[in-house]
C-alpha positions as CSV (number, residue, x, y, z in Angstrom):
1,M,67.4,58.8,104.5
2,S,69.6,61.5,105.8
3,A,67.4,64.2,104.2
4,I,64.6,63.4,106.6
5,K,67.0,63.9,109.5
6,E,68.5,67.0,108.0
7,F,65.3,68.8,107.1
8,G,62.7,67.1,109.3
9,V,61.8,67.5,113.0
10,V,61.6,65.1,115.9
11,D,58.0,64.2,116.8
12,K,57.9,64.6,120.6
13,S,55.4,61.8,121.1
14,T,57.3,59.2,119.1
15,G,60.9,60.4,119.1
16,K,61.1,59.8,115.4
17,Y,62.0,62.2,112.6
18,T,59.1,63.4,110.5
19,I,58.7,65.7,107.5
20,A,56.0,66.7,105.1
21,Y,56.4,65.2,101.7
22,G,56.2,68.6,100.0
23,I,59.1,69.9,102.1
24,L,61.2,66.8,101.4
25,F,60.4,67.0,97.7
26,E,61.5,70.7,97.6
27,K,64.7,70.2,99.6
28,T,65.8,67.2,97.5
29,A,64.7,68.3,94.1
30,N,68.2,69.1,92.9
31,T,70.0,66.2,94.5
32,L,67.6,63.2,94.5
33,E,65.8,62.7,91.2
34,A,64.1,59.5,92.1
35,L,62.6,60.5,95.5
36,N,59.4,58.6,95.0
37,G,61.1,55.4,94.1
38,T,63.5,55.8,97.0
39,L,60.7,56.3,99.4
40,R,58.7,53.3,98.1
41,A,61.8,51.1,98.4
42,A,62.5,52.4,101.9
43,K,58.9,51.8,102.9
44,K,59.1,48.1,101.7
45,Q,62.2,47.8,103.9
46,K,60.3,49.3,106.8
47,K,62.8,52.2,107.1
48,V,60.1,54.9,106.5
49,A,56.4,55.1,106.9
50,F,53.7,57.2,105.2
51,E,50.0,56.7,104.7
52,K,49.7,56.4,100.9
53,E,51.1,53.8,98.5
54,L,52.4,56.5,96.1
55,L,53.2,60.1,96.9
56,M,52.6,62.7,94.2
57,M,53.1,66.5,94.2
58,P,51.1,68.7,94.7
59,N,48.3,66.5,96.1
60,D,50.3,64.8,98.8
61,R,52.5,67.7,99.9
62,D,51.1,67.5,103.5
63,V,51.5,63.7,103.9
64,Q,54.0,63.0,106.7
65,V,57.0,60.8,106.0
66,V,58.3,59.2,109.2
67,L,61.9,57.8,109.5
68,L,61.6,54.5,111.4
69,E,65.3,53.7,111.4
70,A,68.0,56.2,112.2
């Protein structure tokens, strides 16, 4: 997901891009209507990681989404 690279930051301990779900949600609201479905599919393919099964705003705004594959 290019939006994670574009808007996220590199975690110095892992070297992977990471972004809070709330920021990703806000930055892609006008361009990516199915963010949650896209993230779930990417998680199944082991391209991203996050702690919960389903991310919902506003409760999960601080959950970190980690890009596993560049």
